[in-house]
N, C-alpha and C positions, 0 to 999 in steps of 0.2 A: 482417544484417551481424553478424559475429563479431569481437570485440576481446579480447586478452587483457589480464587485470588481475589482478596479484598472483599469478599462475600459474595463473588460472582463465579457462576460454573464457566469454565472455559474449555472449549473444544480444541484439542491439539492432535495434528497427524505428524508422526516421526517416520522418515524412511531411514534405512541404514543404520538403526539404532546401535549396533555394535561398534561404530565408528567414534572417533573423538573430535576430528576436525567439524565443526559444525557450521552451516549456513541457516539461518532463520528468515522466514519469508512472511511478509505480511500483505495481504491482498487489499484490493480496492473497494469503493463502494459497491455494495450489491454483490461482491464477490464472497467467497468462501475458501478453505483450504484446497478444494477441489480445482480451482483455477491453476495451481501449480502442479498437476498430475504430468503433464508431459516435460515440463522443466525438470522434474525431479527424477524422470527415468534417463536424463542425461548425466546424472551426478552420482556414479557409483562410489567414488572416493571419498565423499563427504556424508556425514549425518546432516540430514535436512529435518528442520522443525517448523512447520506451518500452523498458524495460530488463527482462528477464526476470532476477529475483533468483536467487542461488545456489540450486541444488535444484529449480529450476523452469523449465518450458519447455524452450528449447533451449539454456539454459545448462548448464553441467558441474553435476554432482551428485556431488562427491567422498565418499569415505566416512569420510575423516578430519573429524570433527565441529567441529574448531577454524576451519574455513574459514566456518562457518555462524554465528559469533558476531556480535552487533550492532556491535561495534566493527570486526571485519573487512569487514562488509557496508559500513560508513561508508567505510573505506579503499578498498575496490574501487570504490565509487562515485566517489570524489575522483580516483582513477587514470583512471577512464573519462571523466572531465570534462575532465581535463587533456588527455587524448587527443583529444577532440572539441573540444577549444579552446573550452570553454564557460566564461566567466569569471562572467556573472551570468544567471540564468534563474528563470523561475517554477516552483516544485517542487509538485505534486500527488501525494498518496499515499492509497491505500486501505486501510484496516484495518492487516495487516500492513506493507503499503507505507507506510502513514501513520505508523507507529511509526518505520519506518526513516527516512522523510523529516522527522520532527521530530528523532530522533536526530542525523541529519546537519546540519539546520540549527542546533542547538545548538553543534556543533562548528565549523561553518564559516559563520556567519551573514554574512560578507561576499559569499558567492556568491549568496544568496537575495535576489532582488527582492520576493518574495511568496511564503507557504507557504499551500497549500490542503488541508485534512485531511478526509478523506471517513471518517466512522465509524472514527475513529482515538482511541487512547489513549496518555497519557505513561506507561503501565506500572502496576503495583501497589504501592501505598504502603508496605506493611511487608514485612519479611522473611518473616514467617509466612505471609501471603497468597501470596508469591512461592514458598516452599517447597511450600505445597499444590499450587500450580498446576505447578511443575516435576513433582511426582509425577504427577499428571494428564497431563500431555504426556507424560511417558515411557511411561505406560501405552498411551496413544494410539500413539506412535512404535512401540512394540512390536507392538501390534495391527496395525498397517499392514504391518510387516516380515513378521509371521507369517501373516496372513491375505489379504494382497493388497491391491491397488488397489481392484478392483471391490466388494469387501465395504466397504472403508472409505469409498468415495464415495456407496454405497447409503446408510450410516448419516449420513454428514456432510451430505448435501442433505437430510436429514430432521430436522436439529436446529432447535430452535425459531428461533434466528438468522435462517435463511431460509426461514420459513414464508410470508412474503409473496411468495416467488418462485414458489410453486405458483400463484399468479394470472396469472403470465405467459404469453404464447402459447407453445406447445409446442416451436415451432421454437427460442426464445429458451432455453428450459429445456433442450433437447437440445444446443444450442451450450455452454451453461454446463456439461453433464455431459461433453460431450466434451473440453472443456479441462481439466476435473478428471481425466479419465481418461487424459490424455495425459502426466501427471506420472509420475515414477517413485518406487518405494516408499522408496528411501534417501534420496532428495532430500527428500521429504515430511517421513520421520521425523527426519532431520538438522536440517530447519529447525525442528521443533518444539523438539528439544533444543538447538539454538543460539540461535535468535533468537524462541523462544516468549515469551509475556507472562511467564511466570515466571522465564525466562532473563535477561530484560532488567533492567537497573537502572532504577529508577524516576526518571523526570524532572519529576515534580510540582513539586518545590522549585527547579527552573531555570526554570520557566515565565515567572516575574515578571522575569527577566533578558532574555527575548527580545524584541529591539528590531526585529523585524521584523512587518509586516502578516501576520495570520494570519485565514484565513476557514475556519469550522468548519462542516461541512455533515453532517447527519444525517437520516435518514428516520423520521417520526413515528411509524412502526410499531415502530420499534427503541428501546424505552423505556430500555434500559440504557445505550446510546450517546448518547442524547438527554441523559440525566442527567450523563454524563462530559462530554460537550461544554458544557453549562451551566456546570459546574464549572472547567473549563479556561477558560471565557472571564472567568471572575471573576478569574483569577490572570494571564492575558496582558494585556500592556499595551495592544496594538493588536489587537483581536480582533473579527470580526464573526460571528455564530451564525445559520446559515440552516437552518430546519426545513423538511423537505418533506414534503407530505401524501401519505397512501396508498401510501407506499412504507417499505421496511424498510433493510437493512442496506447493501445494494449500489444506491444512488441511480444511478450510472452504468449498471447493467444494467436497473434496473427502470422508470427515467424518463430516458433519455440525453439528451433535448431539453432538460428542465427543468436536468438535471445542467449541460449546456452554457452554459444561460442564466445560471445563478448563477455559474459561473466567469468568464464574459465580464463579467458585471455587478461581481465582485469586482476582475478586473484593471483595469476602467475606474475604479472607485471608488478604488483605491489608486494610480492615476497610472502603471500600466504599460500602454502601448499599442503595438501592433505597427505 
């Protein structure tokens, strides 16, 4: 399904459309709605709404970078939720999608029944860190534009963050690679410029004001995001932290059944049932 929001054609995939209790799913950088296929198969009691973020999948990838800012993502999502008549829902975000989900929840907390963040962060704490990251993201963006998608994906899938995915079945690795290669150069480059970690404002100081249940999920092989999640838990008023053994950054890809079990437990624990 394609809906237009704030002048952008946005791709949405819905499972179990006849149901009312809703889970919204936001993918990570280089991802698409397809990343949630195995997760969706575990949830027959919920309507699942997965969205291709701007510059990703079958959603438009405009050349104007202003369409990619975090603030604009939040407004696009709010417009989509209005069109879909979603008043309240469970929101799940992975990595980049987790940063978008957290940013959305901070602005529209009344919409959120509960927030589930997989390998996500509230951004970088200092302007010095953000400036350094923006410089690195701009270099990466230019590299994608100059050297093409094939070259970028070859390097991206070999960074330490995704090392644990080398242990996945070849078919799963090929599906992840195909998803990454389905992107556009301008979409990924502008996503880095507009809503990369360096471009985003820090939300660390707003975590203690978030009065919604939050579940933080990280893989134990992903030490960086385990540390981030542990610090987030200390600041969030209503947070649970789930560490998953033998997986890294993308728990929903590396162990989809365990990921689904954790999500179901979180929903039940926080009193949102289908």
